C-alpha positions in Angstrom: 143.7 51.3 -44.1 140.7 50.8 -47.1 139.6 53.9 -48.8 136.3 54.7 -47.8 133.1 53.6 -49.8 133.1 56.7 -52.2 129.9 55.3 -54.4 127.3 57.6 -53.1 124.6 54.8 -54.5 126.1 51.9 -52.9 125.6 53.8 -49.5 122.1 54.4 -50.6 121.3 50.9 -50.7 123.0 50.1 -47.4 121.1 52.8 -45.9 118.1 51.3 -47.9 118.3 47.7 -47.2 119.3 47.1 -43.5 119.9 44.0 -44.4 123.3 44.5 -46.3 125.7 45.7 -43.6 128.0 47.6 -46.3 129.1 50.3 -43.9 126.3 49.5 -40.8 126.2 51.4 -37.8 127.2 49.2 -34.4 124.8 49.4 -31.8 127.8 49.3 -29.1 128.7 51.6 -26.5 127.8 55.0 -27.4 131.0 57.0 -25.1 133.4 59.1 -26.8 136.0 59.7 -24.5 137.9 62.7 -24.1 141.2 62.4 -24.5 143.5 63.5 -22.0 147.4 64.8 -21.6 150.5 62.4 -21.3 150.6 60.7 -17.7 146.8 62.2 -16.9 144.1 59.7 -16.3 140.4 61.0 -16.8 137.3 59.8 -14.6 136.8 56.3 -16.6 140.6 54.9 -16.3 141.8 56.0 -12.3 139.3 53.4 -11.0 140.4 50.5 -13.5 141.4 47.8 -12.0 145.6 46.6 -12.9 145.9 44.8 -15.8 147.0 41.2 -15.1 150.4 40.2 -13.9 150.7 43.9 -12.0 150.5 41.9 -8.8 153.9 40.3 -10.0 156.9 41.8 -8.0 158.6 41.4 -11.2 156.9 43.0 -14.6 158.7 40.3 -16.9 157.0 42.5 -20.0 159.0 46.0 -19.4 162.5 44.8 -21.1 160.5 43.2 -24.1 158.5 46.6 -24.8 161.5 48.5 -24.6 162.8 46.5 -27.2 160.4 47.8 -29.4 163.0 51.1 -30.5 162.5 53.6 -33.6 165.9 52.6 -35.0 164.7 48.6 -34.9 161.6 49.7 -37.0 163.0 52.4 -39.2 165.0 49.5 -40.6 162.1 47.2 -41.4 160.4 49.9 -42.8 162.9 51.4 -45.0 163.2 48.1 -47.0 159.1 47.4 -47.1 158.2 50.9 -48.2 161.0 51.2 -50.9 160.5 52.0 -54.3 161.9 48.2 -55.0 158.9 46.4 -53.2 156.5 48.2 -56.0 153.7 49.4 -53.5 153.2 46.2 -52.9 150.1 45.5 -54.9 147.8 42.5 -54.2 148.9 39.6 -56.5 151.7 41.6 -58.1 155.6 41.5 -57.6 156.5 44.0 -54.7 153.5 42.4 -52.9 155.2 38.8 -53.3 158.7 40.2 -51.9 157.3 41.7 -49.0 155.1 37.9 -48.3 158.6 36.6 -48.3 160.6 39.2 -46.3 158.0 38.8 -43.7 158.1 35.2 -43.8 161.6 34.7 -43.7 161.6 37.5 -40.6 159.3 35.3 -39.0 161.1 32.4 -39.3 164.5 34.2 -38.3 163.1 34.7 -34.7 161.8 31.2 -34.2 158.2 31.5 -35.0 156.6 28.8 -36.5 154.8 28.6 -39.5 151.3 27.3 -39.0 149.9 26.5 -42.5 150.1 22.7 -43.0 149.8 21.8 -46.9 151.4 24.8 -48.0 154.9 25.1 -50.0 155.4 27.7 -48.0 154.2 26.6 -43.9 154.4 30.7 -43.1 151.8 31.4 -46.1 148.3 31.3 -46.4 147.7 30.8 -50.2 144.4 31.6 -51.8 143.3 32.3 -55.2 141.2 35.6 -56.6 140.3 37.1 -59.8 140.8 40.9 -61.2 137.2 42.1 -62.5 137.6 44.5 -65.0 134.4 45.6 -67.6 134.9 44.1 -70.1 135.0 46.8 -73.1 133.0 44.8 -75.6 129.9 45.7 -72.9 127.2 47.4 -74.9 123.5 48.6 -74.8 121.7 48.1 -77.8 118.3 50.4 -77.8 116.0 50.2 -81.0 118.3 48.5 -83.0 121.3 51.0 -82.5 124.2 49.7 -80.3 126.0 52.1 -78.3 129.6 50.8 -76.9 131.3 51.3 -72.7 133.9 54.0 -72.9 132.3 56.5 -75.7 128.7 56.6 -75.3 128.5 55.4 -72.1 130.2 54.6 -68.7 129.4 51.6 -65.8 130.3 53.2 -62.5 128.4 49.8 -60.7 127.4 47.1 -62.4 125.1 45.2 -60.1 122.5 43.0 -61.2 123.6 44.7 -65.0 126.0 42.4 -65.2 125.0 38.8 -67.2 121.1 40.5 -67.8 119.4 39.0 -70.9 116.2 40.6 -70.2 115.2 43.5 -71.5 114.8 46.5 -69.5 112.6 48.9 -69.9 113.1 52.4 -68.7 111.0 54.9 -66.4 111.6 58.7 -66.6 112.3 60.2 -63.3 113.4 63.6 -63.9 116.5 65.0 -62.4 116.3 62.6 -59.4 115.5 65.5 -56.9 113.4 64.8 -53.8 113.8 68.3 -52.0 111.0 70.4 -49.7 110.8 73.0 -52.9 111.5 70.7 -55.8 110.6 67.1 -55.7 110.5 64.4 -58.4 107.9 62.1 -59.0 109.0 58.5 -57.2 108.3 55.7 -59.8 107.5 52.6 -58.4 109.7 50.2 -56.5 112.3 48.0 -58.2 112.4 50.2 -61.9 115.2 50.8 -64.5 115.1 54.5 -64.0 116.2 57.0 -66.3 118.0 60.6 -64.3 118.9 63.5 -65.6 122.1 64.4 -64.0 122.8 68.6 -63.4 119.8 70.8 -62.1 116.8 72.7 -63.3 116.9 76.5 -63.9 114.6 79.2 -63.2 113.0 81.8 -66.0 116.2 83.9 -65.4 118.2 81.2 -65.7 119.6 80.9 -63.2 120.2 77.8 -60.8 116.3 76.4 -59.4 117.9 75.3 -56.2 120.6 77.4 -56.0 124.0 78.0 -57.1 126.0 75.9 -55.2 123.5 73.6 -54.4 124.9 69.8 -55.2 122.4 68.4 -57.8 124.0 71.1 -60.1 127.7 69.6 -59.3 130.2 67.4 -60.9 130.9 64.1 -60.1 130.3 62.0 -56.9 128.7 65.0 -55.3 126.0 65.2 -57.7 125.2 61.5 -57.0 125.5 61.6 -53.3 122.7 64.4 -53.7 120.5 62.0 -55.0 120.3 59.9 -52.6 117.5 60.5 -51.2 115.5 60.1 -54.2 117.2 57.1 -55.3 116.4 55.4 -52.0 112.9 55.9 -52.1 112.7 54.9 -55.3 114.2 52.1 -55.0 115.5 51.2 -58.3 116.9 47.6 -60.2 119.0 50.0 -62.7 120.0 54.0 -62.9 121.0 55.6 -66.1 122.4 59.1 -65.3 122.3 61.1 -67.8 125.0 64.0 -68.5 123.3 67.3 -69.1 125.9 68.0 -72.0 128.1 66.0 -74.4 131.2 68.1 -72.7 130.0 67.6 -69.1 129.8 63.4 -70.6 133.0 64.1 -72.3 134.5 64.9 -68.6 133.7 61.4 -66.9 136.7 59.9 -67.0 137.9 62.8 -64.7 135.0 63.2 -62.6 134.5 59.8 -61.9 137.9 59.1 -61.5 137.7 57.3 -58.5 135.2 54.2 -60.0 135.8 54.0 -64.0 139.0 52.2 -64.9 139.4 50.3 -61.8 140.0 46.3 -60.7 137.8 45.1 -58.5 139.3 42.1 -56.9 137.2 39.5 -55.7 137.1 35.6 -54.2 137.1 32.6 -57.4 134.3 30.9 -55.6 132.1 34.8 -55.2 128.3 34.6 -56.0 127.0 37.1 -58.2 126.5 40.3 -56.4 123.5 41.4 -58.0 122.0 44.5 -56.4 121.8 47.9 -58.0 123.3 49.1 -61.0 124.7 52.7 -62.4 125.6 53.5 -65.7 126.8 57.1 -66.9 125.2 58.2 -70.5 125.8 60.3 -73.1 122.8 62.8 -73.7 122.0 60.8 -77.6 121.8 57.7 -75.1 119.8 59.3 -72.6 117.4 60.7 -75.4 117.4 57.4 -77.0 116.3 55.2 -73.8 113.5 57.6 -73.5 112.0 57.2 -77.1 113.3 60.7 -77.9 116.2 63.2 -79.5 118.4 65.3 -77.3 116.4 68.0 -78.5 113.2 66.1 -76.7 115.3 66.6 -73.4 115.8 70.3 -73.9 112.2 70.6 -74.6 111.3 69.1 -71.3 114.4 70.9 -69.6 112.7 74.3 -70.4 109.0 73.2 -69.6 110.4 72.6 -66.3 111.7 76.1 -66.5 108.4 77.3 -67.5 107.0 75.8 -64.6 108.8 76.4 -61.7 108.4 73.1 -60.6 108.8 69.0 -61.8 106.5 68.3 -64.8 105.4 64.9 -66.1 107.8 63.7 -69.4 106.2 63.2 -72.1 108.7 60.2 -73.4 108.1 56.9 -74.7 110.8 54.7 -73.1 112.0 52.1 -75.9 113.3 48.6 -74.7 116.7 48.6 -74.1 118.9 45.3 -74.1 121.9 45.8 -71.5 125.2 43.8 -72.5 127.7 44.1 -69.6 130.5 41.7 -69.8 133.1 41.7 -67.1 136.6 40.5 -67.5 138.3 37.5 -65.0 141.7 37.2 -64.8 142.7 34.7 -61.8 145.7 35.2 -59.8 147.1 33.7 -56.2 148.1 36.0 -53.1 148.5 35.1 -49.3 148.6 36.0 -46.3 151.7 35.7 -43.7 151.5 34.0 -40.2 153.9 33.6 -37.7 152.6 31.2 -34.8 154.3 31.4 -31.1 153.2 28.6 -28.9 151.7 29.4 -25.2 152.3 27.5 -22.4 149.4 25.9 -20.1 146.5 28.2 -22.0 148.3 27.3 -25.5 145.2 26.0 -27.2 143.6 30.2 -26.8 145.0 32.6 -29.6 145.6 35.8 -29.4 145.7 37.3 -33.1 148.3 40.7 -33.5 147.8 41.4 -37.0 148.6 44.3 -39.9 147.9 44.4 -43.5 150.9 44.7 -45.7 149.8 45.6 -49.3 149.8 48.6 -50.6 148.1 50.5 -53.9 151.2 49.5 -56.2 152.1 51.5 -59.2 150.2 54.2 -60.7 150.7 56.2 -63.7 154.6 55.0 -63.5 155.0 56.5 -59.9 155.7 54.3 -56.6 152.8 54.4 -54.2 155.3 53.0 -51.1 152.3 53.2 -48.1 154.9 54.0 -45.3 152.6 54.8 -43.1 149.5 52.5 -44.8 150.6 50.0 -43.6 154.0 49.8 -43.6 153.8 51.2 -40.3 151.7 48.2 -39.0 153.6 45.6 -40.6 157.2 46.3 -39.0 155.2 47.0 -35.7 154.1 43.5 -35.8 157.5 42.3 -36.9 158.9 43.9 -34.1 156.5 42.6 -31.2 157.3 39.4 -32.8 160.7 39.8 -32.0 160.1 41.1 -28.6 157.8 38.2 -27.5 160.0 35.5 -29.3 163.0 36.7 -26.9 160.9 36.3 -24.2 159.6 32.6 -24.8 163.6 32.0 -25.2 164.4 33.7 -22.4 161.9 31.4 -20.2 158.9 34.5 -19.9 156.5 33.1 -22.9 152.9 34.0 -22.9 150.6 31.6 -21.3 148.3 31.9 -24.3 149.6 31.2 -27.9 150.0 34.2 -30.2 149.4 34.1 -34.1 151.0 37.1 -35.8 149.3 37.9 -38.7 150.4 39.6 -41.6 147.2 40.1 -44.3 147.0 40.8 -48.1 144.3 42.7 -49.5 143.3 45.0 -47.3 142.9 48.2 -49.5 140.8 46.3 -51.7 138.2 45.6 -49.3 140.0 43.3 -46.2 140.6 40.2 -48.5 142.9 38.7 -46.6 141.2 38.9 -42.9 138.1 38.1 -45.1 140.1 34.5 -46.4 141.5 33.9 -43.0 138.4 34.1 -40.5 136.7 32.1 -43.2 139.5 29.6 -43.1 141.1 30.1 -40.1 144.2 28.4 -39.2 142.9 27.8 -35.7 139.4 27.5 -34.8 138.0 31.2 -33.7 135.9 30.0 -31.0 139.4 29.5 -29.4 140.3 33.4 -30.7 140.4 35.5 -27.9 140.8 38.5 -29.6 142.4 40.3 -32.4 144.5 43.6 -31.8 145.0 45.3 -35.2 147.5 48.1 -36.1 147.0 50.4 -39.3 148.5 53.6 -40.0 150.6 54.2 -36.3 153.8 56.4 -37.9 152.3 59.8 -38.3 150.6 62.7 -36.2 147.5 64.0 -37.0 146.5 67.6 -37.4 144.3 67.3 -34.2 147.3 66.2 -32.1 150.3 69.0 -33.2 152.3 69.3 -30.7 149.8 68.0 -28.2 152.2 65.3 -26.9 151.4 61.1 -27.2 148.3 59.7 -27.8 146.7 57.1 -30.0 143.6 56.8 -31.4 141.7 53.3 -30.3 138.2 52.6 -32.0 136.3 49.0 -31.1 138.0 48.2 -27.8 134.2 48.3 -26.0 132.1 47.4 -29.3 132.0 43.5 -28.1 133.7 43.0 -24.9 133.9 45.0 -21.3 136.4 42.8 -20.5 138.9 44.1 -23.3 138.3 47.7 -22.4 139.1 47.6 -19.1 142.2 45.5 -19.8 143.6 47.9 -22.4 142.7 51.3 -20.5 144.0 49.6 -17.2 147.4 49.1 -18.7 147.5 52.2 -20.5 147.6 53.7 -16.8 150.1 51.0 -16.1 152.7 51.9 -18.6 153.6 55.6 -18.8 150.2 56.9 -20.0 149.6 58.2 -23.6 146.5 59.9 -24.4 144.1 57.6 -25.8 141.3 59.0 -27.9 137.9 57.5 -28.9 137.0 59.9 -31.7 136.6 57.5 -34.3 135.0 55.0 -32.0 131.7 57.0 -32.1 128.8 54.7 -33.6 128.1 57.9 -35.9 132.0 58.1 -37.0 131.5 59.7 -41.0 134.6 57.9 -41.7 133.4 54.6 -40.5 136.8 53.8 -39.5 135.5 50.7 -37.2 134.7 48.8 -40.8 137.8 50.1 -43.1 140.3 47.9 -41.6 141.1 44.3 -40.8 139.6 44.0 -37.5 136.7 44.4 -38.7 136.3 40.7 -39.9 136.7 39.2 -36.3 134.5 41.4 -35.0 132.0 40.1 -37.5 132.5 36.6 -35.8 132.0 38.0 -32.6 135.8 37.9 -31.5 136.8 41.1 -29.7 138.8 43.2 -30.6 140.9 46.7 -30.6 142.0 48.8 -33.9 144.8 51.5 -33.4 145.4 54.0 -35.7 147.4 57.6 -34.9 144.9 58.7 -37.8 144.2 60.0 -41.4 146.4 63.2 -43.1 146.7 64.7 -46.4 149.1 61.8 -47.8 146.6 59.0 -46.7 146.7 57.0 -50.2 149.1 59.2 -51.9 152.1 58.4 -53.5 153.7 61.2 -51.1 153.2 58.4 -48.1 157.0 58.1 -47.2 159.2 57.2 -44.4 160.7 60.1 -44.6 157.3 61.4 -42.7 156.9 58.7 -40.0 157.3 59.7 -36.5 159.5 56.9 -35.4 160.0 58.3 -31.5 156.1 58.4 -31.6 155.1 55.0 -33.4 157.7 53.0 -31.2 155.2 54.3 -27.9 152.3 53.1 -29.5 153.9 49.8 -30.1 155.1 49.7 -26.8 151.7 50.4 -25.1 150.1 47.5 -28.1 152.7 45.1 -26.8 151.8 45.5 -23.2 148.1 45.3 -23.8 149.2 41.7 -25.9 151.0 40.6 -22.9 148.4 41.2 -20.7 145.6 39.7 -22.9 147.9 36.2 -23.2 148.8 36.5 -19.5 145.7 36.8 -17.6 144.2 34.0 -15.6 140.7 34.1 -17.6 140.5 35.0 -21.1 138.5 37.9 -22.7 135.0 37.0 -23.6 132.1 38.8 -25.4 129.6 40.6 -23.8 126.6 38.2 -22.5 124.5 39.8 -25.2 126.2 39.0 -27.6 127.0 35.4 -26.9 125.1 32.1 -28.2 122.1 31.8 -26.2 121.7 27.9 -27.8 117.7 28.7 -27.7 115.9 26.6 -31.1 112.5 27.9 -32.2 109.8 25.6 -32.9 108.9 24.9 -36.7 105.4 26.2 -35.5 107.3 30.1 -34.1 109.0 29.5 -37.7 106.4 29.5 -39.7 104.4 32.1 -38.5 107.2 34.2 -38.6 107.5 33.9 -42.5 106.3 36.5 -44.5 106.7 40.1 -46.4 106.9 42.9 -44.1 106.8 46.7 -44.7 107.4 49.7 -42.9 105.6 53.1 -42.8 109.2 54.5 -41.2 111.4 54.1 -43.8 110.9 52.8 -47.8 111.9 49.0 -46.9 110.1 45.5 -47.4 111.6 42.8 -45.7 111.1 39.2 -46.3 111.8 36.1 -44.1 111.9 32.4 -44.9 112.6 29.0 -43.2 115.2 26.8 -43.8 115.3 23.8 -42.2 115.3 25.4 -38.5 116.9 28.3 -39.8 115.0 31.5 -40.2 116.5 34.2 -43.2 115.9 37.4 -44.0 116.1 39.1 -47.1 115.3 43.0 -47.5 114.6 44.4 -50.5 117.7 43.9 -53.8 119.7 42.2 -51.4 121.5 39.4 -50.9 119.3 36.7 -47.7 121.4 36.3 -44.7 120.2 33.7 -41.5 119.9 35.0 -38.4 120.6 33.9 -34.8 117.7 33.2 -32.7 118.3 34.7 -28.9 114.5 33.8 -27.0 111.1 33.6 -27.5 110.5 35.6 -30.8 113.7 37.4 -31.1 116.6 37.0 -33.3 119.6 38.7 -34.2 122.5 39.0 -36.9 125.4 40.6 -35.3 127.7 41.3 -38.1 125.4 44.2 -38.4 123.8 44.9 -35.0 121.1 43.8 -36.1 118.1 43.0 -33.4 114.6 41.3 -34.6 111.7 41.2 -32.0 108.6 40.1 -33.5 105.9 40.8 -31.9 103.8 37.7 -30.1 100.5 38.9 -30.3 100.2 40.4 -34.0 101.8 39.7 -37.3 104.6 42.5 -37.2 108.0 42.9 -36.1 110.9 46.0 -34.8 113.9 46.1 -36.3 117.0 47.4 -34.0 120.2 48.8 -35.6 122.5 51.6 -34.7 120.1 53.2 -32.3 117.1 53.6 -34.1 114.2 51.0 -33.9 111.4 50.2 -36.9 108.3 48.6 -37.1 107.5 46.4 -39.5 104.1 44.9 -40.7 103.4 42.0 -42.2 101.5 42.5 -45.9 
């Protein structure tokens, strides 16, 4: 499972610019079912119709589900999660070894390799760049050059990469926006200089209290300033460390961000957006046209006043020269294909990611649960389904067993597959995605079999009904929907490969046994896997895949997510074009016309195409956004995640 977005400012941009769905809050079903004990159904499932095939006198799925055993799962995981595979980091030796192991397993099972034109039909190769900040990056202020790693650290490059225009720094105080202390909000689109730390009162105590996050170090201090930065909508932010000693701690305090290589597609356009740089007190003073003593004077002035005061600074023109190092490499998804029967043109995807974090400081991160457990589950299901076909009980629909790479770096393998599908997404019935199913989390210790399900009802009521009915049919386990809540703080729905299918309106179910203390740690090892629990979970997923693959009618997305075929007139599109602002949120949205397509772009974010639904109504399903233009007034209503915001044309 990929890590959450730790960078608070990435989240603040996502919330300020609704059009860029970094962590969107879907507007799907809001119910969170109460988990039930093994063998005991809840009210939502007792009346559900039986899964496809239940009426048959012989249920052929049973012996094949039973072939998924703890011993078989352990045999594969002992190999893939061993030190020899070096943590399976994307693009590295161990990942290549794992791809070879999975491809050979698919071939041995009798699955076809569906990738035409590849040197290995089981491998979908693609090229990426490893991207890092070039140490030669510099900031020039008043004829003096300051260097990366000595005078500043880039936390988020954003639009500062490749920028040649001089910056005009604007002082924004401590970046605090609270009821009892609120810095003035600068004009939008500025290059802000913000003091870290928090102001003191006349007795030398923190003005906002000793426990205030504003005075913390590292990411909590950044998170605390989300409100002020969201209101300012800056182009870039320069965070000034309160002391030289605090600046020296930057590599430790921001270790999750600094020195980390990022992966990007070779044809990926420059992202732009907010740039964030943490600077030394000396560089911070230079940006404001003063000295460290001048900053101290300002801090003392705030202490004396007990409230924000205007800074008498004369910011200096600044040139930022941030450069990136890009190193191309090739990586690959692994695909195994089982052709179906009378409905073979429709495809069910069963997926997991096989990459992990590699080697850090000489220690192998084996990723036994994340996501060795999902990978070996896919291998076990592939064997079960291929054996069923050999015995004359093959699925009616085709099944694609998909092992994705690059999930830990941002769901990259599934993004590549869904952007370059081997089988049309229009023919893809569902994606059943398995990620971290080998442990028992702290909420379920000693409480019997369980499994978290995420997303089953987000796009398709039919899929959710089938899922619950299937569970009731086969020795039911507790289905926990905690992480399916639209306001889930962990944003689990957006953190594994199913999400890229969901963005294309392919119904999905994400299966996981949840988080644990060994998540993304070197201690995520085979010895901690609960193989009997994992096998029972996999058997349920197998039965669900069997039901989806064999039912008479394919699973459909709910009507509200289907394309309507409506085409707006050119006159209507012209009426919608313009820039709109809202009194409810600090955001502007600009609509432009590109042929017969209406595009939306929020402040500082990329434009995206809207899909017309009906007269005056458009949607963007990837972020569960709905735009409804008023037929009589120059305004529209933006609906997302249960929120409703009115915008008026400027």
